[in-house]
C-alpha positions in Angstrom: -87.1 102.8 56.1 -90.4 102.7 54.3 -92.4 105.8 53.4 -96.2 106.0 53.4 -96.6 109.3 51.7 -99.0 107.9 49.1 -101.1 106.3 51.9 -101.2 109.6 53.8 -102.7 111.5 50.9 -105.4 108.8 50.5 -106.2 108.8 54.2 -106.5 112.6 54.2 -108.9 112.5 51.3 -111.0 109.8 52.9 -111.1 111.7 56.2 -112.1 115.0 54.5 -115.0 113.2 52.7 -116.0 111.4 55.9 -115.9 114.7 58.0 -118.1 116.5 55.5 -120.7 113.7 55.6 -120.8 114.0 59.4 -121.6 117.7 59.3 -125.0 117.1 58.0 -125.8 114.4 60.6 -124.8 116.7 63.4 -127.1 119.4 62.1 -130.0 116.9 61.9 -129.3 115.8 65.5 -129.2 119.4 66.7 -132.6 120.1 64.9 -134.2 117.1 66.7 -132.7 117.9 70.2 -133.2 121.7 70.2 -137.1 121.7 70.6 -136.9 119.1 73.4 -134.2 121.1 75.2 -136.2 124.4 74.8 -139.4 122.8 76.2 -137.5 121.5 79.2 -135.8 124.9 79.7 -139.1 126.9 79.5 -140.9 124.4 81.7 -138.1 124.7 84.3 -138.3 128.5 84.2 -142.1 128.5 84.5 -142.1 126.1 87.4 -139.3 128.1 89.2 -141.4 131.3 88.8 -144.5 129.6 90.2 -142.5 128.4 93.2 -141.0 131.9 93.7 -144.5 133.4 93.5 -145.7 130.9 96.1 -142.9 132.0 98.4 -143.7 135.7 97.8 -147.4 135.1 98.6 -146.5 133.3 101.8 -144.2 136.1 102.9 -146.9 138.7 102.0 -149.6 137.0 104.1 -147.1 136.8 107.0 -146.3 140.5 106.6 -150.0 141.4 106.5 -150.9 139.2 109.5 -148.0 140.8 111.4 -149.2 144.3 110.4 -152.7 143.5 111.7 -151.5 141.6 114.8 -149.6 144.6 116.3 -152.1 145.8 118.9 -152.8 149.5 119.6 -155.5 150.9 122.0 -158.9 151.8 120.5 -158.2 150.1 117.2 -161.3 148.8 115.4 -161.6 145.6 113.3 -161.9 147.7 110.2 -158.6 149.4 110.9 -156.9 146.1 111.6 -158.3 144.5 108.5 -157.4 147.5 106.2 -153.8 147.6 107.5 -153.3 143.9 107.1 -154.8 143.9 103.6 -152.7 146.9 102.6 -149.5 145.4 103.8 -150.2 142.1 102.0 -151.0 143.9 98.7 -147.9 146.1 99.0 -145.6 143.1 99.3 -147.3 141.4 96.4 -147.1 144.4 94.1 -143.4 144.8 94.7 -142.4 141.1 94.4 -144.7 139.0 92.3 -143.5 138.0 88.8 -145.7 137.1 85.9 -145.8 136.8 82.1 -149.3 138.0 81.9 -150.4 141.6 82.8 -152.6 142.3 85.8 -151.6 139.6 88.3 -153.3 141.0 91.3 -153.9 138.8 94.3 -157.3 138.5 96.1 -156.7 139.1 99.8 -159.2 138.1 102.5 -158.6 139.2 106.1 -160.7 137.9 109.0 -160.6 138.4 112.8 -162.2 135.7 115.0 -163.7 138.1 117.6 -163.6 141.7 118.7 -160.0 142.5 117.6 -158.8 142.9 121.2 -155.6 141.4 122.4 -155.7 137.6 122.2 -157.9 137.5 119.1 -156.7 135.6 116.0 -156.2 137.4 112.7 -156.1 135.3 109.5 -154.9 136.7 106.2 -155.5 134.6 103.0 -154.3 135.5 99.5 -154.6 133.7 96.2 -153.4 134.6 92.7 -153.7 133.1 89.3 -150.3 132.4 87.7 -149.9 132.2 84.0 -146.7 130.4 83.0 -144.5 130.7 80.0 -145.7 127.9 77.7 -145.1 127.9 74.0 -146.8 124.9 72.4 -149.1 123.8 75.2 -151.3 126.1 77.3 -152.4 124.4 80.5 -155.0 125.9 82.7 -153.8 128.8 84.9 -152.3 127.7 88.2 -154.0 128.9 91.4 -151.4 129.8 94.0 -152.6 130.5 97.6 -151.2 131.1 101.1 -152.7 131.7 104.5 -151.3 133.0 107.8 -152.9 133.3 111.2 -151.5 135.2 114.2 -152.6 136.2 117.6 -153.2 140.0 118.1 -150.7 141.1 120.7 
């Protein structure tokens, strides 16, 4: 039976020196990869929020068009337009997400004729989205949505 105790000590010493030299290279690799990873992560978060806000804006215009499309007797165009605009703004105030203060949508409501049953109401909304960008600041993104419904 042969013993290798002397060789084991030598191998442990070489492994310890080799492991310590790898610690520095792992730190350098981490320092190179981290900024790239953070940029991808922040870009994904910004894109996801822009897509979410587009969905909220679409839902808000649908809600506003529906609020204006519900017909009641002796209702004027001004009443229809104000109720549709108010409903759209209410949904936007409660659900839009932004990194910049004051993200208020511009809402335009039109009716194609007298506002009687059978007329078409159109609600359009657009908003400027400012994303979360650290090193690069692209121009603000314009998000818009439009919904048309027949007044019942």
